[in-house]
NUMAR-44424 format. One record per residue: x negated, y, z of N, C-alpha, C, O in turn; residue in three letters. Coordinates in pm, 1 decimal, padded with zeros to 6 digits. Atoms other than C-alpha are relative to their C-alpha. Layout:
<pts>
      n.c1      n.c2      n.c3     ca.c1     ca.c2     ca.c3      c.c1      c.c2      c.c3      o.c1      o.c2      o.c3  rest
         X         Y         Z         X         Y         Z         X         Y         Z         X         Y         Z   ALA
...
</pts>
This chain:
<pts>
      n.c1      n.c2      n.c3     ca.c1     ca.c2     ca.c3      c.c1      c.c2      c.c3      o.c1      o.c2      o.c3  rest
  -00136.8   00125.8   00023.2  -01428.5   00025.8   02249.2   00087.0   00100.9  -00011.5   00077.3   00212.4   00039.7   VAL
  -00153.9  -00093.8   00087.2  -01079.0   00167.8   02063.7   00082.7  -00114.0   00041.6   00043.1  -00230.5   00038.0   LEU
  -00155.4   00088.4  -00062.1  -00759.8  -00008.6   02195.1   00047.3   00112.1  -00122.1   00018.2   00231.5  -00115.9   LEU
  -00063.2  -00067.8   00118.7  -00571.4   00109.7   01843.3   00160.6  -00052.7   00046.5   00208.1  -00154.1   00097.6   PRO
  -00189.7   00099.5   00021.4  -00174.3   00076.8   01823.3   00014.2   00013.9  -00105.5   00121.5  -00025.5  -00151.3   HIS
  -00119.1   00038.5   00110.5  -00167.4   00131.4   01489.6  -00159.4  -00073.2  -00093.7  -00269.3  -00018.5  -00084.3   TRP
   00069.2   00114.3   00006.2  -00381.9  -00129.6   01341.8  -00070.7   00063.5  -00153.7  -00190.4   00087.9  -00169.1   ILE
   00033.3  -00029.4   00093.6  -00382.1  -00019.5   00994.8  -00137.8   00138.7  -00014.4  -00224.8   00151.6  -00100.6   PRO
   00116.3  -00067.3  -00035.6  -00610.9   00257.3   01118.4  -00149.4  -00045.3  -00016.0  -00228.0   00005.5  -00095.9   GLY
   00124.7   00065.8  -00051.2  -00910.6   00054.4   01231.3  -00081.2   00002.5  -00136.5  -00202.7   00002.1  -00116.8   CYS
   00129.6   00060.1   00083.8  -01093.6  -00001.4   00911.7  -00107.7   00148.2  -00017.0  -00227.2   00158.5  -00044.6   PRO
   00050.0  -00135.6  -00035.2  -01135.4   00392.9   00963.6  -00107.1   00056.6   00065.4  -00196.9   00134.3   00033.0   GLU
   00082.7  -00052.0  -00130.7  -01273.0   00405.7   01324.0  -00139.2  -00098.7   00009.5  -00253.7  -00070.4   00044.9   THR
   00064.5   00134.1  -00033.3  -01428.9   00070.6   01329.2  -00087.2  -00063.4  -00039.2  -00087.7   00001.9  -00143.5   CYS
   00080.5   00067.5   00042.9  -01698.0  -00150.4   01227.2   00033.3  -00147.8  -00005.8  -00006.4  -00221.7  -00095.9   ASP
  -00063.2   00141.6  -00039.8  -01536.4  -00472.7   01348.9   00117.9  -00007.2   00130.0   00118.2   00045.8   00241.1   ARG
  -00090.1   00018.4  -00145.9  -01224.6  -00594.3   01551.9   00018.0  -00122.5   00054.0   00032.8  -00220.8  -00018.7   LEU
   00002.7   00071.9  -00081.8  -01208.7  -00796.9   01818.7   00155.7  -00036.1   00023.8   00219.4   00060.0   00066.9   VAL
  -00148.4  -00001.0  -00087.3  -00844.1  -00927.9   01914.3  -00019.0  -00128.4   00103.1  -00106.4  -00214.5   00113.4   THR
   00015.5   00038.9  -00122.7  -00765.7  -01069.9   02205.6   00152.8  -00064.3   00038.9   00259.0  -00011.2   00006.5   MET
  -00150.0   00032.3  -00077.7  -00473.8  -01269.0   02384.4  -00021.9  -00084.2   00103.9  -00095.5  -00182.0   00090.2   ARG
  -00049.6   00056.1  -00180.2  -00386.1  -01381.5   02781.6  -00153.8   00049.8  -00000.2  -00203.2  -00014.5   00092.5   ASP
   00146.9   00003.8  -00087.3  -00757.6  -01278.8   02829.7  -00102.5  -00059.0  -00094.8  -00208.9  -00091.4  -00042.2   GLY
   00079.0   00101.3   00031.2  -00926.3  -01458.7   02573.9  -00041.2   00061.4  -00174.6   00040.6   00128.1  -00238.0   ARG
   00026.9  -00084.4   00125.9  -01140.5  -01352.5   02214.2   00111.5  -00092.8  -00057.0   00133.0  -00203.0  -00006.6   VAL
  -00040.4   00093.7   00052.4  -00916.6  -01490.3   01995.9  -00064.3  -00018.1  -00186.9  -00054.2  -00109.6  -00268.6   VAL
   00029.7  -00003.7   00161.9  -01068.2  -01382.3   01643.0  -00047.0   00125.6   00020.3  -00008.0   00217.2   00092.7   CYS
   00083.6  -00157.4   00046.2  -01323.4  -01114.4   01512.4  -00024.1   00012.1  -00153.2  -00044.2  -00084.8  -00226.3   GLU
  -00001.8  -00041.4   00128.2  -01341.3  -00926.0   01188.9  -00060.2   00086.9  -00021.4  -00096.8   00154.7   00074.6   TYR
   00107.0  -00037.7   00109.9  -01532.0  -00777.8   00975.8   00070.1   00140.8  -00065.7   00159.8   00119.3  -00147.2   ALA
  -00088.0  -00111.1   00072.2  -01405.4  -00390.9   00865.1   00121.8  -00026.7  -00123.2   00244.6  -00023.4  -00130.6   ARG
  -00059.7   00069.8   00132.3  -01330.2  -00512.9   00528.0   00069.7  -00093.6  -00005.2   00132.0  -00123.3  -00107.1   GLU
  -00107.5   00114.9   00009.0  -01148.1  -00798.7   00640.8   00146.1   00043.7   00096.3   00261.7   00002.9   00085.7   ALA
  -00159.6  -00056.1  -00022.4  -00892.7  -00617.8   00836.9   00096.0  -00036.0  -00053.4   00098.4   00000.9  -00170.8   ILE
  -00101.7  -00023.2   00050.6  -00573.4  -00712.5   00776.6   00134.8   00003.6   00114.2   00150.3  -00079.5   00203.6   GLN
  -00093.1  -00056.1  -00105.0  -00279.1  -00567.0   00975.6   00103.6  -00123.5   00031.2   00153.0  -00140.2   00142.6   ALA
  -00155.5   00123.4  -00035.1   00001.7  -00883.4   00948.6  -00112.4  -00079.5   00094.0  -00104.6  -00076.1   00216.8   ASP
   00080.5   00093.1  -00083.2  -00305.5  -01134.1   01049.5  -00057.2  -00011.9   00127.7  -00064.9  -00115.6   00193.5   ARG
  -00003.2  -00052.7  -00158.0  -00408.2  -00956.2   01373.9   00103.4   00003.9   00055.8   00109.9  -00036.7   00171.8   VAL
  -00077.2   00011.4  -00134.7  -00112.2  -00912.2   01496.9   00076.0  -00150.1   00012.2   00142.8  -00182.9   00110.2   ILE
  -00055.3   00112.2  -00040.7   00000.0  -01244.6   01452.0  -00163.5  -00103.2   00106.4  -00169.7  -00207.2   00172.0   GLU
   00146.5   00092.5  -00058.3  -00364.3  -01381.4   01594.6   00072.4   00055.5   00146.6   00147.8  -00022.3   00205.1   ASP
  -00072.6  -00036.8  -00119.5  -00246.4  -01143.0   01921.6   00121.9  -00049.3   00089.0   00141.3  -00072.1   00208.4   MET
  -00114.6   00077.9  -00038.3   00074.6  -01276.0   01910.9   00020.0  -00160.4   00068.7   00090.2  -00193.9   00164.2   ILE
   00039.9   00128.6   00001.8  -00042.2  -01654.7   01883.1   00124.2  -00061.2  -00128.1   00102.9  -00179.9  -00153.1   GLY
  -00087.2   00042.1   00095.4   00261.1  -01712.3   01598.0   00011.2   00065.3  -00123.6  -00022.5   00183.5  -00116.9   ARG
  -00044.0  -00089.0   00097.3   00358.3  -01602.1   01249.3   00048.3   00086.3   00039.5   00075.3   00106.9   00157.8   LYS
  -00101.4  -00108.8  -00036.8   00536.1  -01315.1   01203.2   00117.6   00002.4  -00040.5   00206.0   00067.2   00015.6   LEU
  -00124.3   00051.9   00072.6   00797.9  -01448.8   00967.1   00069.9  -00086.5   00115.2   00192.4  -00089.6   00103.7   GLU
  -00069.7   00071.7  -00113.0   00896.1  -01663.1   01281.3   00072.3   00085.7   00088.0   00187.2   00064.2   00126.5   ALA
  -00101.8  -00141.8  -00096.8   00987.8  -01321.8   01501.6   00052.6   00053.1  -00095.3   00174.9   00051.8  -00081.4   MET
  -00067.9  -00106.3   00043.4   01061.4  -01094.3   01229.8   00058.1  -00019.6  -00131.6   00046.4   00080.9  -00201.7   TYR
  -00007.9   00019.4   00143.4   01194.0  -01243.6   00891.8   00059.6   00097.6  -00043.1   00117.2   00192.6   00009.8   PRO
  -00026.2  -00133.4   00087.7   01253.4  -01057.1   00618.8   00117.3   00036.3  -00050.9   00176.7  -00036.4  -00130.5   ASP
  -00122.3  -00053.5  -00056.8   01545.3  -00837.5   00669.2  -00072.3   00186.3  -00056.7  -00044.7   00296.3  -00008.8   MET
   00002.6  -00093.3   00141.7   01420.2  -00577.2   00409.8   00115.8   00062.1  -00053.6   00223.6   00020.8  -00010.7   GLY
  -00069.9  -00060.3   00091.9   01606.4  -00352.5   00168.5   00067.2  -00138.5  -00132.4   00176.9  -00145.4  -00187.8   GLY
  -00102.5   00025.9   00077.2   01652.4  -00608.9  -00051.8   00050.1  -00181.1   00033.6   00097.5  -00251.3  -00055.7   ARG
  -00050.4   00065.7  -00051.6   01729.4  -00906.9   00180.2   00187.7   00019.8   00048.0   00277.0  -00064.8   00054.4   ALA
  -00103.7  -00049.6  -00029.0   02021.6  -00655.8   00289.2   00087.6   00029.8  -00126.1   00195.1   00086.1  -00105.3   ARG
  -00056.1  -00110.9   00086.4   02128.5  -00549.2  -00061.7   00140.6  -00091.5  -00065.6   00216.0  -00031.4  -00142.0   LEU
  -00100.0   00006.2   00007.0   02398.9  -00802.6  -00096.8   00118.9   00049.7   00044.7   00209.6   00108.8  -00013.9   ASP
  -00103.2  -00072.6  -00030.0   02598.2  -00730.4   00146.9   00052.7   00162.0   00017.9   00156.2   00219.7   00051.4   TRP
  -00037.9  -00142.5   00023.7   02547.6  -00389.5   00096.2   00031.1   00080.8  -00049.7   00057.3   00197.5  -00020.5   SER
  -00063.2  -00124.0   00122.1   02641.8  -00281.3  -00216.2   00161.3  -00082.2  -00026.2   00202.1  -00150.2  -00120.3   LEU
  -00141.5   00009.9  -00011.5   02993.9  -00340.8  -00131.9   00111.8   00058.3  -00101.7   00083.5   00169.5  -00146.3   THR
  -00078.3  -00069.8   00111.6   03301.5  -00266.7  -00387.6  -00007.7   00164.9  -00046.7  -00013.6   00228.6  -00151.8   PRO
  -00038.9  -00161.1   00037.6   03337.3   00092.5  -00290.3  -00173.7   00081.7  -00023.3  -00185.1   00203.0  -00040.9   GLU
   00101.0  -00122.3   00003.5   02960.8   00214.4  -00312.7  -00019.2   00037.3  -00158.7  -00042.1  -00060.7  -00229.6   VAL
   00021.8  -00081.6   00121.8   02924.1   00424.4  -00640.7  -00170.6   00040.7  -00021.3  -00191.6   00057.4  -00141.4   ASP
   00138.0  -00059.4  -00046.5   02543.1   00536.0  -00567.3  -00060.2  -00094.9   00062.2  -00009.2  -00187.7   00125.0   ALA
   00102.8   00042.6  -00092.2   02233.8   00430.0  -00436.3  -00110.3   00068.8   00035.2  -00191.8   00078.6  -00056.6   MET
   00120.7  -00052.5  -00095.8   01977.6   00593.4  -00221.3  -00108.1  -00081.0   00032.4  -00093.7  -00120.2   00148.2   LEU
   00075.3   00058.1  -00025.3   01666.6   00400.9  -00226.8  -00123.9   00062.2   00021.5  -00204.5   00089.7  -00067.4   VAL
   00099.5  -00011.5  -00057.1   01422.7   00507.8   00036.7  -00106.1  -00158.5   00072.1  -00076.9  -00183.5   00189.1   ASN
   00050.9   00097.6  -00010.6   01192.1   00188.2   00077.0  -00132.9  -00022.2  -00011.7  -00191.2   00038.5  -00101.5   LEU
   00194.2   00012.4   00022.5   00806.2   00083.4   00110.0  -00064.2   00019.5   00139.3  -00150.9  -00058.6   00178.2   GLY
   00061.3  -00089.7  -00101.3   00730.8   00315.9   00439.6  -00057.6  -00182.0   00107.3  -00173.5  -00223.5   00105.6   GLY
   00072.1   00109.4  -00089.9   00703.1  -00037.7   00704.6  -00108.8  -00063.4  -00106.1  -00216.8  -00095.8  -00056.7   ASN
   00061.0   00134.0   00069.4   00550.1  -00254.3   00398.8  -00170.0   00117.2   00012.4  -00277.6   00080.3   00059.5   ASP
   00091.8  -00106.7  -00013.7   00311.1   00067.9   00382.9  -00104.1  -00032.2   00117.1  -00213.3  -00085.5   00097.2   LEU
   00050.4  -00011.0  -00123.8   00212.2   00091.8   00765.5  -00073.1  -00167.6   00021.0  -00179.9  -00196.5   00075.0   LEU
   00073.6   00174.3  -00048.4   00165.4  -00338.8   00772.0  -00088.5  -00023.5  -00119.2  -00140.8  -00133.8  -00135.1   ARG
   00121.4   00043.5   00093.2  -00069.4  -00276.4   00449.0   00023.6  -00151.1  -00069.0  -00057.3  -00236.4  -00105.7   GLY
  -00038.8   00101.8   00099.3   00146.7  -00524.4   00279.3  -00057.8   00052.4  -00157.7  -00041.2   00168.2  -00196.2   ILE
  -00007.1  -00024.6   00138.5   00022.8  -00558.3  -00103.4   00107.6   00068.0  -00065.7   00225.2   00033.9  -00052.1   ASP
  -00102.8  -00027.6   00026.1   00186.9  -00347.7  -00280.6   00132.7  -00042.0  -00156.7   00232.3   00007.6  -00209.4   PRO
  -00019.5   00085.2   00104.6   00241.2  -00605.9  -00556.3   00145.6  -00058.2   00080.5   00250.9  -00072.0   00018.3   LYS
  -00121.6   00035.1  -00098.4   00498.4  -00721.9  -00269.8   00136.0   00077.2   00031.6   00239.5   00020.7   00066.7   ALA
  -00096.4  -00093.3  -00030.9   00713.7  -00399.6  -00226.9   00046.8   00030.5  -00115.7   00160.8   00076.6  -00110.6   SER
  -00033.5  -00039.9   00128.4   00724.7  -00342.3  -00627.9   00096.9  -00105.0  -00042.3   00198.4  -00082.7  -00108.4   ARG
  -00134.1   00128.1   00049.8   00918.2  -00685.8  -00678.9   00089.4   00055.6   00086.1   00181.0   00120.6   00035.7   GLU
  -00108.0  -00028.6  -00045.5   01108.9  -00614.3  -00404.5   00092.2   00204.0  -00011.4   00206.1   00238.2   00020.6   ASN
  -00103.4  -00095.7   00059.5   01202.6  -00241.6  -00525.8   00028.5  -00015.7  -00141.3   00065.9   00077.9  -00212.0   LEU
  -00012.4   00032.2   00168.8   01228.9  -00387.0  -00869.7   00151.5  -00114.0   00036.7   00261.5  -00103.6  -00017.7   GLU
  -00156.4   00070.2  -00039.3   01521.0  -00612.0  -00751.6   00079.9   00039.2   00073.5   00181.6  -00025.5   00098.7   ALA
  -00112.1  -00085.6  -00040.2   01686.0  -00370.7  -00585.5   00037.2   00108.4  -00116.7   00153.1   00148.4  -00127.3   ILE
  -00066.7  -00077.7   00108.9   01699.8  -00145.1  -00886.4   00079.2  -00072.7  -00081.9   00190.3  -00031.1  -00114.9   LEU
  -00007.7   00078.2   00127.1   01736.7  -00415.4  -01137.9   00159.9  -00017.5   00057.3   00240.7   00041.8  -00014.3   SER
  -00115.7   00026.8  -00023.8   02055.0  -00510.9  -00972.9   00066.6   00152.5   00031.4   00140.9   00173.3  -00064.5   GLU
  -00023.3  -00134.3   00044.5   02150.3  -00123.3  -00905.9   00030.7   00011.6  -00178.9   00148.0   00016.3  -00215.8   ALA
  -00062.1   00003.6   00141.7   02148.5  -00111.9  -01313.2   00054.8  -00094.5  -00041.2   00072.8  -00089.9  -00162.9   ARG
  -00075.5   00056.6   00047.3   02333.6  -00395.3  -01326.9   00146.2   00065.5  -00029.9   00213.0   00092.6  -00129.6   VAL
  -00129.1  -00034.4  -00049.4   02622.5  -00284.2  -01154.8   00027.7   00131.0  -00072.0   00145.2   00165.5  -00084.6   ARG
  -00056.7  -00114.1   00053.1   02584.4   00056.2  -01340.6  -00024.4   00120.1   00071.9   00000.3   00231.3   00025.2   GLY
  -00001.8  -00103.3  -00146.5   02510.2   00257.8  -01000.8  -00130.9   00088.0  -00004.1  -00248.2   00054.0   00010.8   LEU
   00136.8  -00051.4  -00023.1   02317.8   00563.5  -01015.1  -00069.3  -00023.3   00117.4  -00037.2  -00064.0   00229.0   PRO
   00128.1  -00027.5  -00118.1   01987.3   00614.0  -00847.3  -00086.2   00102.3  -00030.2  -00117.8   00160.8  -00133.8   VAL
   00059.7  -00101.4  -00024.2   01791.1   00829.9  -00661.4  -00119.3  -00088.0   00093.8  -00082.4  -00178.5   00168.7   LEU
   00096.5   00124.4  -00008.5   01449.5   00650.1  -00570.9  -00058.7   00168.7   00070.2  -00061.0   00286.6   00034.9   LEU
   00082.3  -00124.5  -00058.1   01259.5   00841.4  -00300.5  -00130.0  -00057.7   00043.8  -00141.8  -00091.2   00161.7   VAL
   00130.6  -00020.1  -00015.4   00910.0   00790.4  -00316.3  -00085.7   00026.4   00111.3  -00040.2   00112.8   00186.3   GLY
   00088.7  -00043.4  -00092.7   00600.3   00800.9  -00071.2  -00138.9  -00022.9  -00025.0  -00154.5  -00096.8  -00122.2   LEU
   00074.0   00021.2   00046.9   00262.6   00800.8  -00080.0  -00122.9  -00020.0   00097.3  -00157.5   00057.0   00187.0   GLU
   00074.4   00048.3  -00111.0   00002.3   00604.2   00089.1  -00168.5   00119.8   00002.9  -00222.5   00207.0  -00065.0   ALA
   00106.5  -00101.6  -00041.7  -00292.0   00749.3   00261.2  -00152.0  -00094.8  -00054.9  -00140.4  -00202.3  -00113.6   PRO
   00135.4   00046.8   00098.4  -00708.4   00667.1   00138.0  -00015.8  -00114.6   00047.8  -00078.9  -00188.3  -00028.0   GLY
   00114.5   00072.8  -00064.7  -00787.7   00406.0   00404.0   00024.5  -00111.2  -00037.0  -00050.4  -00194.9   00013.4   ASN
   00008.7   00093.1   00054.7  -00656.0   00140.9   00206.0  -00147.8  -00046.0  -00121.1  -00208.3  -00142.5  -00167.9   TYR
   00052.1   00000.4   00102.4  -00851.4   00218.4  -00018.3   00049.9   00037.8  -00172.4   00171.5   00031.9  -00190.3   GLY
  -00076.6  -00084.0   00096.9  -00814.2   00378.9  -00415.4   00096.0  -00105.6  -00044.2   00204.8  -00067.1  -00087.1   PRO
  -00069.1   00078.4   00129.7  -00672.2   00078.8  -00585.0   00147.5  -00033.2   00079.2   00262.6  -00021.4   00037.0   ASP
  -00174.5  -00030.3  -00070.7  -00391.5   00038.5  -00328.3   00053.2   00116.3  -00013.6   00147.8   00139.8  -00088.8   PHE
  -00056.0  -00132.5   00038.3  -00337.2   00366.5  -00310.6   00072.1   00031.0  -00115.6   00193.3   00050.5  -00123.8   LYS
  -00061.8   00003.3   00172.2  -00298.7   00397.6  -00699.1   00108.5  -00134.9  -00008.7   00192.6  -00106.5  -00094.0   GLN
  -00104.7   00090.2   00031.2  -00070.4   00096.9  -00706.5   00134.7   00047.1   00035.6   00235.3   00070.4  -00031.5   ALA
  -00141.6  -00054.9  -00055.9   00164.1   00209.8  -00424.9   00017.0   00126.0  -00045.7   00098.5   00108.7  -00136.3   PHE
  -00055.0  -00091.0   00084.9   00209.7   00553.3  -00551.3   00005.8  -00017.8  -00135.1   00094.3   00060.8  -00169.0   ASP
  -00098.5   00032.0   00098.0   00268.8   00441.3  -00895.2   00111.3  -00087.4  -00029.5   00169.7  -00091.4  -00137.9   GLY
  -00071.7   00088.9   00035.8   00479.5   00192.1  -00854.1   00162.8   00099.5   00006.5   00258.8   00069.2  -00064.3   MET
  -00104.2  -00082.2  -00002.4   00747.5   00459.2  -00774.0   00050.3   00042.9  -00144.5   00141.4   00001.1  -00215.9   TYR
   00019.2  -00070.8   00171.7   00706.3   00648.7  -01101.5   00012.6  -00103.2  -00109.6   00079.7  -00087.1  -00211.5   ARG
  -00026.1   00104.0   00147.7   00682.7   00346.6  -01332.3   00116.0  -00057.9   00070.9   00200.1  -00011.6  -00006.1   ASP
  -00127.8   00043.5  -00020.3   01009.6   00167.9  -01138.3   00119.2   00109.1  -00038.8   00225.9   00070.8  -00086.9   LEU
  -00111.5  -00143.2   00019.5   01214.5   00542.9  -01174.0  -00007.2  -00041.6  -00183.6   00093.0  -00074.5  -00247.3   ALA
  -00009.9  -00033.7   00117.6   01143.9   00540.8  -01506.5   00030.4  -00108.5  -00109.2   00072.9  -00089.5  -00223.1   GLN
  -00022.8   00168.5   00083.0   01164.4   00142.7  -01635.7   00169.3   00020.5   00020.6   00249.5   00014.4  -00072.6   THR
  -00187.6   00035.4  -00047.6   01560.5   00155.8  -01410.1   00050.2   00193.5  -00083.4   00169.5   00222.1  -00072.4   HIS
  -00021.9  -00175.4  -00005.2   01578.9   00587.3  -01529.9   00111.3   00009.7   00161.5   00234.2   00002.3   00159.6   ASP
  -00046.6  -00011.4  -00089.5   01667.0   00622.7  -01177.2  -00120.6   00118.8   00001.8  -00238.4   00125.5  -00033.3   ALA
   00096.2  -00109.2  -00058.1   01592.0   00977.8  -01029.6  -00139.3  -00013.4   00090.8  -00180.1  -00126.7   00116.4   ASP
   00130.6  -00002.9  -00027.0   01261.7   01064.8  -00871.4  -00030.1   00100.4   00109.4  -00042.3   00220.0   00083.1   LEU
   00071.1  -00096.8  -00106.8   01148.3   01212.4  -00529.2  -00119.5  -00079.8  -00001.5  -00120.1  -00200.8   00021.2   VAL
   00095.2   00094.2  -00006.3   00784.9   01140.4  -00564.2  -00034.3  -00041.5   00144.9  -00070.0  -00151.3   00187.7   THR
   00084.6   00057.5  -00176.9   00693.7   01201.6  -00155.2   00134.7   00047.3   00079.6   00176.7   00162.0   00095.4   SER
  -00095.0  -00005.6  -00132.7   00963.7   01163.1   00090.5  -00021.9   00116.5   00143.5   00068.1   00167.2   00210.5   PHE
   00004.6  -00094.4  -00087.5   00769.4   01394.0   00338.9  -00140.9   00058.4  -00118.6  -00260.7   00035.5  -00102.6   PHE
   00095.3  -00118.4   00033.5   00595.8   01647.1   00074.9   00094.8   00135.7   00060.7   00020.1   00233.5   00057.7   ALA
   00018.7  -00091.8  -00047.6   00783.7   01906.7   00226.8  -00069.1   00011.4   00161.8  -00064.5   00115.2   00227.8   PRO
   00083.4  -00080.0  -00091.5   00568.6   01871.8   00526.9  -00131.2  -00031.8  -00003.5  -00191.6   00015.8   00092.6   LEU
   00154.6  -00021.3   00010.1   00194.3   01778.4   00414.4  -00023.0   00139.8  -00063.4  -00132.6   00185.5  -00031.0   THR
   00051.1  -00177.4  -00023.4   00173.4   02154.7   00314.9  -00048.3   00020.4   00153.5  -00146.4   00073.5   00205.7   ALA
   00042.8  -00115.3  -00157.1   00189.1   02228.2   00669.3  -00090.4  -00091.3   00103.0  -00171.9  -00054.5   00187.6   GLN
   00096.4   00084.0  -00121.9   00053.6   01896.1   00850.4  -00098.0   00051.2   00017.3  -00092.9   00090.4   00133.9   ILE
   00140.2  -00011.6  -00053.2  -00315.7   01997.8   00860.9   00024.0   00078.8   00106.9  -00045.7   00053.0   00205.1   ASP
   00022.7  -00051.0  -00132.4  -00228.7   02225.1   01112.0   00046.2  -00046.2   00071.1   00157.1  -00098.8   00060.9   ASP
  -00055.9   00074.8  -00077.6  -00237.9   02109.7   01416.9   00123.3   00051.1   00082.5   00148.0  -00025.3   00175.8   PRO
  -00084.5  -00055.8  -00064.4   00045.1   02313.0   01556.4   00085.5  -00023.0  -00074.9   00175.5  -00029.7   00008.8   SER
  -00040.6   00054.0   00133.1   00235.6   02211.6   01226.5   00038.8  -00132.9   00064.9   00145.7  -00160.1   00119.7   ALA
   00002.9   00154.7  -00034.2   00194.4   01868.3   01313.6   00087.7  -00071.0   00113.8   00161.7  -00169.0   00105.6   ARG
  -00058.2  -00013.6  -00064.3   00295.0   01923.6   01641.7   00158.1  -00050.4   00006.7   00204.9  -00158.2   00043.3   ALA
  -00110.9  -00096.6   00036.3   00621.4   02078.4   01567.2   00068.2  -00101.3  -00109.0   00189.6  -00106.3  -00089.3   ARG
  -00063.3   00076.5   00152.4   00723.8   01843.9   01230.5  -00017.9  -00133.4   00046.6   00089.0  -00194.1   00039.5   LEU
   00028.4   00162.2  -00021.3   00576.3   01472.8   01347.2   00038.6  -00011.2   00148.4  -00011.1   00065.3   00231.1   MET
   00016.7   00043.2  -00129.1   00713.6   01294.5   01668.7  -00127.2  -00022.7   00065.0  -00214.0   00047.9   00013.6   GLN
   00111.4   00016.5  -00080.8   00436.1   01189.9   01899.6  -00080.6  -00126.7  -00082.0  -00202.5  -00141.0  -00091.9   PRO
   00059.8   00117.4   00066.1   00383.3   00875.3   01706.6  -00094.0   00014.4  -00103.9  -00171.1  -00077.8  -00130.8   ASP
   00025.4  -00080.3   00119.5   00263.0   01083.0   01418.8   00028.7  -00105.3  -00112.9  -00071.1  -00169.1  -00146.3   GLY
  -00039.3   00135.9   00072.8   00451.3   00810.1   01165.8   00133.8   00096.7  -00082.0   00156.0   00128.7  -00198.8   ILE
  -00165.6  -00039.3   00061.6   00821.6   00969.6   01157.7   00004.6   00194.9   00040.9  -00078.7   00263.9   00099.6   HIS
  -00003.3  -00207.8   00005.2   00924.5   01398.3   01149.9   00128.9  -00038.3   00127.4   00226.1  -00109.1   00153.7   PRO
  -00095.3  -00003.0  -00094.4   01036.5   01499.3   01432.4   00149.4   00099.9  -00068.4   00146.8   00145.5  -00182.7   SER
  -00141.6  -00067.5   00032.9   01438.2   01684.2   01418.1  -00032.0   00119.0  -00106.4   00026.3   00136.4  -00213.4   ALA
   00046.6  -00103.7   00108.9   01240.7   01994.0   01263.4  -00074.6  -00044.8  -00129.6  -00071.1   00038.1  -00220.6   GLU
   00078.7   00103.4   00077.3   01051.4   01783.2   01043.3   00159.3  -00075.9  -00075.2   00169.6  -00003.3  -00174.1   GLY
  -00112.2   00091.3   00030.6   01378.2   01571.0   00933.8   00090.8   00158.0  -00086.4   00105.2   00165.7  -00208.4   VAL
  -00024.7  -00068.5   00055.9   01538.1   01896.5   00883.3  -00055.4   00102.6  -00147.6   00015.4   00152.7  -00235.0   ALA
   00053.2  -00046.7   00122.9   01286.2   02050.3   00628.1   00017.5  -00115.6  -00136.7   00032.8  -00093.5  -00256.8   LEU
  -00013.3   00089.6   00128.3   01307.3   01716.9   00439.6   00135.6   00009.5  -00061.2   00142.8  -00008.8  -00182.7   ILE
  -00087.7   00009.3   00029.9   01668.5   01750.1   00433.9   00023.4   00114.7  -00128.4   00095.7   00100.4  -00227.0   VAL
  -00048.3  -00100.3   00070.6   01652.3   02085.3   00271.5  -00086.7  -00012.1  -00140.8  -00033.5   00051.4  -00231.9   GLN
   00059.9   00026.5   00080.0   01405.7   01990.8   00020.5   00092.1  -00146.0  -00091.7   00068.8  -00141.8  -00212.5   GLU
  -00021.4   00120.2   00022.7   01590.6   01635.0  -00061.9   00150.5  -00000.6  -00069.0   00199.6  -00053.7  -00168.6   ILE
  -00146.9  -00043.6  -00020.0   01937.8   01769.4  -00000.4   00083.4   00017.5  -00172.9   00174.4  -00032.5  -00238.9   GLY
  -00093.0  -00032.5   00190.4   02016.1   01917.5  -00371.5   00015.1  -00100.8  -00074.6   00110.0  -00123.9  -00149.5   PRO
   00032.9   00140.2   00101.7   01870.7   01590.8  -00522.7   00091.1  -00130.3   00049.4   00097.3  -00231.3  -00020.8   ARG
  -00079.0   00129.9  -00019.6   02124.5   01343.7  -00302.4   00130.8   00072.1  -00075.6   00212.2  -00008.8  -00120.3   VAL
  -00113.6  -00077.2   00024.0   02395.1   01613.1  -00419.1   00039.5  -00029.3  -00163.0   00144.7  -00078.7  -00203.5   GLU
  -00067.7   00046.1   00124.4   02383.0   01584.5  -00790.1  -00070.1  -00136.2  -00027.5  -00140.1  -00161.0  -00125.6   ALA
  -00039.0   00165.9   00063.4   02390.1   01175.5  -00751.4   00089.8  -00032.2   00039.9   00140.8  -00140.1   00009.7   LEU
  -00109.7   00044.6  -00005.0   02658.1   01212.5  -00594.3   00094.3   00056.6  -00116.4   00191.8  -00010.7  -00149.7   ALA
  -00048.1  -00033.3   00068.3   02771.3   01435.5  -00847.1   00021.4  -00103.5  -00140.0   00129.4  -00118.2  -00197.2   GLU
   00026.4   00095.8   00093.9   02597.7   01149.1  -01132.3   00157.2  -00128.9   00061.0   00257.4  -00154.6  -00005.7   ARG
  -00117.0   00094.2  -00065.2   02847.2   00887.3  -00905.5   00144.1   00036.4  -00044.5   00217.0  -00040.0  -00107.6   ALA
  -00097.5  -00036.7   00084.6   03126.3   01103.3  -00988.9   00077.5   00012.7  -00127.4   00193.8  -00012.9  -00158.5   ARG
  -00024.5  -00018.5   00166.1   03115.7   01187.0  -01351.0   00015.4  -00161.2  -00014.9   00119.4  -00203.4  -00065.3   GLN
  -00066.7   00120.2   00073.9   03094.3   00811.5  -01396.0  -00166.6  -00062.7  -00056.6  -00174.8  -00173.7  -00109.0   GLY
   00118.9  -00026.3   00065.3   02712.1   00845.3  -01501.8  -00129.1  -00064.0   00058.4  -00237.8  -00044.0   00004.3   SER
</pts>
């Protein structure tokens, strides 16, 4: 019996998943049919949209791009990745954001993420590749992976404990410091592009 807190990891660890609500079995999934959003909806008894309407980066774009904004650092897709959302949807959201930045003449630094292998090779290829493709299409600077400064060390259990919070998803203060050290010069270059008006 496994009681997971991270549903996307279930296909790696179980052959089937049974969801329960109020002490009753609600649904049973074979490994290949596990979809995080559907499982969560079964567990809570309602559609996710009813509780968590879309407030992603695309939904916040209009009110966040005030007249004084002169550059954009775009670091989105992590929550989509954790929820196992089709990379096409993530790509569409990023496409809309980068298109608007281009219309407004804003320089952009796009910070990507790399998908784990548990969603399969097609998912990983589509997710990982969208950042590169969109950066090229929209003339954005690209940091390939937000976690790159950590991944070289993360296989060492003591490093993982130091660099990541207990949830295994978010970096610790030390991990953040390494990310800032790596990405900081790219942010400074973005600010310089904004000052030069390019």
